[in-house]
C-alpha positions as CSV (number, residue, x, y, z in Angstrom):
1,M,130.1,92.9,101.4
2,K,126.7,91.4,101.4
3,R,123.8,94.6,101.8
4,I,120.6,94.1,101.9
5,F,118.9,97.4,100.6
6,F,115.2,96.7,102.1
7,K,116.3,96.4,105.7
8,S,117.0,99.6,107.7
9,A,117.0,101.0,111.0
10,K,114.2,100.3,113.4
11,I,113.7,103.8,113.6
12,N,113.7,104.6,110.1
13,E,110.9,101.8,110.0
14,F,108.7,103.5,112.3
15,R,109.2,106.8,110.4
16,L,108.6,105.2,107.2
17,W,105.0,104.1,108.5
18,G,104.4,107.4,109.4
19,L,105.1,108.7,105.7
20,V,102.5,105.5,104.5
21,F,99.9,106.8,106.7
22,T,100.5,110.1,105.6
23,M,100.4,109.6,102.3
24,V,97.1,107.0,102.6
25,G,95.2,109.9,104.6
26,M,95.8,112.3,101.9
27,G,95.2,109.6,98.8
28,I,91.6,109.2,100.3
29,M,90.9,113.0,101.0
30,I,91.7,113.5,97.2
31,L,89.6,110.6,96.1
32,G,87.1,111.7,97.9
33,T,86.7,115.2,96.8
34,A,86.6,113.6,93.5
35,G,83.3,112.3,94.6
36,I,81.8,115.6,94.1
37,V,83.3,116.0,90.6
38,L,81.8,112.8,89.5
39,W,78.1,112.4,91.2
40,G,77.4,116.2,92.1
41,Q,75.2,117.0,95.2
42,A,75.5,113.4,95.9
43,G,79.1,113.0,96.1
44,K,79.4,115.6,98.7
45,I,78.2,112.5,101.2
46,V,81.2,110.4,99.6
47,A,83.7,113.3,100.1
48,A,82.7,113.4,103.8
49,I,83.0,109.8,104.3
50,F,86.7,109.7,102.6
51,M,87.5,113.2,104.4
52,V,86.7,111.2,108.0
53,F,88.6,108.2,106.8
54,G,91.6,110.2,105.6
55,M,91.7,112.2,108.8
56,I,91.6,109.0,111.1
57,A,94.8,108.2,108.8
58,L,96.4,111.5,109.3
59,L,95.8,111.0,112.9
60,I,97.6,107.3,112.7
61,S,100.3,109.2,111.2
62,V,100.9,111.5,113.9
63,A,100.6,109.0,116.5
64,V,103.3,106.7,115.0
65,Y,105.5,109.7,114.2
66,F,104.9,110.7,117.8
67,W,105.8,107.0,119.3
68,A,109.1,107.1,116.8
69,G,110.2,110.4,118.4
70,M,109.9,109.3,122.0
71,M,111.8,106.0,121.1
72,S,114.4,108.1,119.4
73,T,115.0,109.9,122.5
74,S,115.7,107.0,124.4
75,A,117.5,105.2,121.9
76,T,121.3,104.2,122.3
77,M,123.8,106.5,120.6
78,L,126.8,104.7,119.3
79,V,129.3,105.4,116.6
80,C,128.7,102.9,113.7
81,P,132.2,100.6,112.7
82,E,131.6,100.8,109.2
83,C,130.9,104.2,107.9
84,N,132.0,105.8,111.1
85,R,128.7,108.1,111.6
86,Q,127.1,108.3,114.7
87,T,123.7,106.4,114.4
88,K,120.9,105.3,116.9
89,M,120.3,101.9,117.9
90,L,117.0,100.2,119.8
91,G,116.9,97.2,121.5
92,K,120.4,94.7,121.5
93,T,119.9,94.5,117.5
94,D,119.8,97.2,115.3
95,R,120.7,98.5,111.9
96,C,122.9,101.6,111.1
97,M,120.9,104.3,110.2
98,F,123.1,105.5,107.1
99,C,125.0,102.3,105.8
100,R,122.6,99.5,107.2
101,T,125.4,97.7,109.2
102,M,124.0,95.4,111.4
103,L,124.8,96.8,115.1
104,T,124.9,94.6,118.5
105,L,125.2,95.5,122.0
106,D,124.9,91.9,123.1
107,P,128.7,90.4,122.7
108,A,127.3,86.9,122.4
109,Q,125.6,88.0,119.1
110,A,128.8,89.7,118.0
111,T,130.6,88.1,114.9
112,E,134.0,90.2,116.1
113,H,135.0,90.6,119.4
114,P,136.8,94.1,119.9
115,V,140.8,93.4,120.7
116,E,141.9,95.2,123.9
117,E,145.5,96.9,123.6
118,I,148.1,95.4,126.3
119,K,150.2,98.2,127.8
120,A,153.5,97.3,128.3
């Protein structure tokens, strides 16, 4: 089985972007406070500007996390056929949140159709 480690579920991608914005915002704020150390009183202006940009990045991360949470509440719940764990799916195709198996609800895109049991 071919596994692609850089692809993940859509909800996890949104959460990743929220984390990236959080880390970038905090990093910008820390770099801004370094301006005080480097330039003294004049660095306070630099620190204030960097604090504003860092806060904007943190607010963007809050919005991304909120958006991911709202999408997560309306996601389709299903059991992954590969790992047998319950996962959430957005849209017609998505990946399992745990084993990254490609999942679909569209029978035209499915690679294997389920076999119905014939009752005798």
